[in-house]
C-alpha positions in Angstrom: -0.1 0.1 -0.1 1.5 3.3 -1.2 2.4 5.4 2.0 0.6 8.8 1.8 2.1 12.1 2.2 -0.3 14.8 3.6 0.4 17.3 0.7 -0.9 14.5 -1.7 -4.6 15.1 -0.4 -6.9 17.7 -1.0 -9.0 19.5 1.5 -11.6 18.3 -0.4 -11.3 14.6 0.9 -11.0 16.3 4.2 -14.3 17.8 4.2 -15.5 14.8 2.7 -14.7 12.9 5.7 -16.1 15.0 8.1 -19.4 15.0 6.0 -19.5 11.3 6.9 -17.9 11.6 10.0 -20.7 13.6 11.3 -23.7 11.4 9.7 -24.4 14.1 6.8 -23.4 10.7 4.2 -23.9 7.3 4.8 -20.6 5.0 4.2 -21.3 3.9 0.4 -21.7 7.6 -0.4 -18.4 8.4 1.4 -16.6 5.4 -0.2 -18.0 6.3 -3.5 -17.0 10.0 -3.7 -13.9 8.9 -2.2 -13.2 7.1 -5.6 -13.0 10.2 -7.2 -9.4 10.9 -5.3 -7.9 7.6 -6.0 -5.5 8.9 -8.6 -1.7 9.0 -9.1 -1.6 5.7 -7.2 -3.5 6.2 -4.4 -6.5 3.7 -4.0 -10.0 4.2 -2.0 -8.5 1.0 0.3 -5.7 3.5 0.9 -6.8 6.4 1.4 -9.7 4.6 4.1 -6.9 3.4 5.6 -5.3 7.1 6.2 -8.4 8.8 7.4 -9.6 6.5 10.0 -8.6 6.7 13.3 -5.4 4.8 14.5 -6.4 4.4 18.4 -4.1 1.9 19.2 -1.0 3.2 17.5 -1.3 6.6 18.9 -2.0 6.6 22.7 -0.2 9.8 25.1 -1.0 8.1 28.2 -1.9 4.2 27.9 -4.0 2.8 30.3 -1.6 1.2 32.0 0.5 4.0 32.8 1.7 4.1 36.1 1.3 8.1 36.7 -2.7 7.7 36.4 -5.2 6.0 38.6 -8.3 4.7 36.8 -11.5 2.8 37.4 -15.0 2.5 35.8 -17.5 4.3 37.8 -21.3 3.8 37.0 -23.7 7.0 38.4 -27.3 7.8 37.8 -28.5 9.9 35.3 -31.4 12.8 35.8 -32.9 11.4 32.9 -35.0 8.4 33.1 -32.9 7.5 36.0 -30.7 5.6 34.0 -27.0 4.2 35.1 -24.3 5.6 32.8 -20.7 4.4 32.7 -17.6 6.6 33.2 -13.8 6.2 33.2 -12.5 8.1 36.2 -8.9 9.3 36.6 -6.7 10.9 38.8 -2.7 11.0 39.4 -1.4 8.0 41.1 -0.6 8.6 44.2 -2.4 11.8 44.8 -4.4 11.8 48.5 -5.8 15.0 48.6 -8.6 16.4 46.7 -8.4 17.6 43.1 -10.3 19.9 41.0 -12.3 18.5 38.8 -13.0 18.1 34.8 -15.9 16.4 32.8 -14.4 15.3 29.6 -17.0 14.8 27.0 -16.7 12.6 23.8 -17.5 13.4 20.1 -20.4 11.4 18.5 -19.6 8.0 18.4 -19.2 7.2 22.5 -16.6 6.8 24.8 -13.8 5.5 22.2 -10.2 4.6 22.9 -8.9 8.5 22.1 -11.1 10.1 24.6 -10.5 7.6 27.4 -6.6 8.9 26.8 -7.9 12.5 26.8 -9.3 12.0 30.2 -6.1 10.0 31.2 -4.1 13.3 30.2 -6.2 15.8 32.1 -5.3 12.9 35.5 -1.6 13.5 34.6 -2.2 17.3 34.2 -3.5 17.3 38.1 -7.0 17.0 38.2 -9.9 14.3 38.7 -11.4 13.8 35.6 -14.6 11.9 34.5 -15.3 11.1 30.9 -18.7 9.6 30.9 -20.2 7.1 28.1 -23.3 8.3 26.8 -24.1 5.4 24.7 -24.1 3.5 27.9 -28.3 2.8 27.5 -27.5 1.0 24.1 -24.7 -1.4 25.3 -21.8 1.5 25.9 -19.1 2.0 22.9 -19.3 -0.5 20.8 -15.8 -0.9 19.6 -15.8 1.0 16.3 -16.4 4.5 15.4 -18.9 3.4 12.7 -20.9 1.5 14.8 -20.6 4.0 17.6 -21.8 6.8 15.4 -25.2 4.6 14.4 -25.5 4.5 17.9 -25.6 7.9 18.9 -27.7 8.5 16.5 -30.3 7.0 18.2 -30.3 8.7 21.2 -31.8 12.2 21.7 -28.8 14.9 22.0 -30.9 16.7 24.9 -31.1 13.3 27.0 -27.5 13.1 26.4 -26.6 16.4 27.8 -29.0 15.3 30.8 -26.1 12.6 30.9 -23.3 14.7 31.2 -24.9 17.3 33.5 -25.6 14.2 35.9 -21.4 13.5 35.6 -21.0 17.0 36.5 -23.4 16.4 39.8 -21.3 12.9 40.3 -17.8 14.6 40.2 -18.6 17.7 41.7 -19.6 15.2 45.2 -17.0 12.7 44.7 -14.9 12.6 47.5 -11.5 13.2 45.5 -12.7 16.4 44.0 -13.0 20.0 45.5 -16.2 20.3 44.3 -15.2 23.0 41.6 -15.7 21.4 38.1 -14.9 22.1 34.4 -15.7 20.9 31.3 -14.2 20.1 28.4 -16.0 18.9 24.9 -14.9 18.1 21.8 -17.2 17.9 18.1 -20.5 17.0 19.9 -18.7 17.5 22.8 -17.9 20.7 22.5 -21.7 21.4 21.8 -22.6 19.5 25.1 -19.7 22.0 26.8 -21.5 25.2 25.3 -24.9 23.7 26.9 -23.5 22.9 30.3 -22.3 26.2 30.5 -25.5 27.7 30.2 -27.1 25.2 31.8 -25.0 24.6 35.0 -25.1 27.9 37.1 -22.2 26.4 39.5 -19.9 25.0 36.8 -16.6 26.5 37.0 -14.7 26.5 33.4 -16.2 25.4 30.0 -14.1 24.7 27.1 -15.5 23.7 23.7 -13.1 22.1 20.6 -14.8 23.0 17.6 -18.2 23.0 18.9 -21.8 23.9 18.0 -22.9 27.2 20.1 -25.5 27.4 22.7 -28.4 29.3 21.5 -28.4 32.9 21.9 -31.4 33.0 24.0 -29.7 31.2 26.9 -26.2 33.2 26.6 -27.1 35.3 29.3 -27.4 31.9 31.6 -23.9 31.7 31.4 -21.8 32.2 34.5 -18.5 29.7 33.7 -16.3 31.9 32.0 -15.3 30.2 28.2 -12.2 29.0 26.6 -13.2 28.6 22.8 -11.0 26.3 20.5 -11.7 26.8 16.6 -10.3 25.2 13.3 -9.7 27.7 10.7 -10.9 25.3 8.1 -14.6 24.0 9.3 -16.8 26.4 7.9 -19.6 23.9 9.3 -18.8 24.7 12.7 -17.3 28.5 12.5 -20.7 29.6 10.7 -22.4 29.7 14.0 -19.5 31.4 16.1 -20.1 35.5 14.8 -23.6 35.5 16.6 -22.3 33.4 19.5 -19.5 36.1 19.9 -21.8 38.8 19.6 -24.4 37.2 22.2 -21.5 36.6 24.6 -20.4 40.2 24.3 -23.4 41.7 24.4 -24.1 39.9 27.7 -20.9 40.6 29.0 -19.9 37.0 29.3 -16.3 36.2 30.1 -14.5 34.1 27.0 -11.8 33.7 25.2 -11.6 32.5 21.6 -9.1 31.0 19.7 -9.3 30.1 15.8 -6.1 28.0 14.8 -5.2 28.8 11.3 -5.1 26.1 8.4 -6.0 23.5 10.4 -9.5 21.7 10.3 -12.2 20.1 12.6 -10.9 17.4 14.4 -7.5 18.9 14.7 -6.9 17.9 18.4 -7.5 14.1 17.7 -4.1 12.7 17.3 -5.1 9.1 15.7 -6.3 10.7 12.5 -4.2 13.0 10.1 -6.6 16.0 10.5 -3.8 15.9 13.7 -2.0 19.2 13.8 0.8 19.0 16.6 1.7 22.6 16.8 -2.1 23.5 17.2 -3.0 20.8 19.2 -0.3 21.5 21.6 -1.0 24.9 21.9 -4.8 24.3 22.5 -4.1 21.6 25.5 -1.9 24.0 27.1 -4.0 26.9 27.0 -7.1 24.3 28.4 -4.7 23.2 30.9 -3.9 26.7 32.2 -7.3 27.9 32.2 -8.6 25.3 34.4 -5.5 25.5 36.4 -6.6 29.5 37.3 -10.3 28.6 36.9 -10.9 25.6 39.2 -8.2 26.7 41.7 
């Protein structure tokens, strides 16, 4: 299989993958359209292999990392009294209480990448909780394709309640100071924006390339916001100007960064959309923000 150089891939291919990853086209249509770019020695199979996530190869903080203590927990959701499973992570050997971070997955359930991000948050000095909104349907099924299909079967507002319940669980946890923030990616970015508008005692919110809360809810926001956007992400960015105006009009505390020449998903190091420079900078800013706001 030909080794693909990123410079060989047009932006149209990344846009096509974005449409597929966000359920705007099905797999058959994705593969059919992808075949148009299988030229110059590239094949559809090589393009697919290049675009799809490499979870086992790209773990920054692995599950057995001795620096982090992890366990799976279950808490009761507000929505219908159901149970939600989650990964709980904290620095190994830490005996005291720590600020908390709820880590919210993308539109495919709690996959290995988001579990990795949860462990990274713990390594940065927090107690982190990464819920799996697919728990009522059996949990993350092992592949993102199946995960997306399952998540489509859930109402996103019910999932929002599941994450708000996760916030309440973490806030009251014996290892948490009670100061809790949220970071979310893609769908999780929307959850982070909505939690800021729905949870008065949320201390900080960091949406990565996430959909915005509606303008009528902006007056309810109490948490400071740190927002990360990808400059090439036209789909999500289309809603930012109105959201920015609403935040300013209501005197909300926020800081937004738009990272040049990067795609939606640039923080996810398991796919070729990953941009190391932007991802590292965004994560450093996120950790610093939480340290300042959750102390």
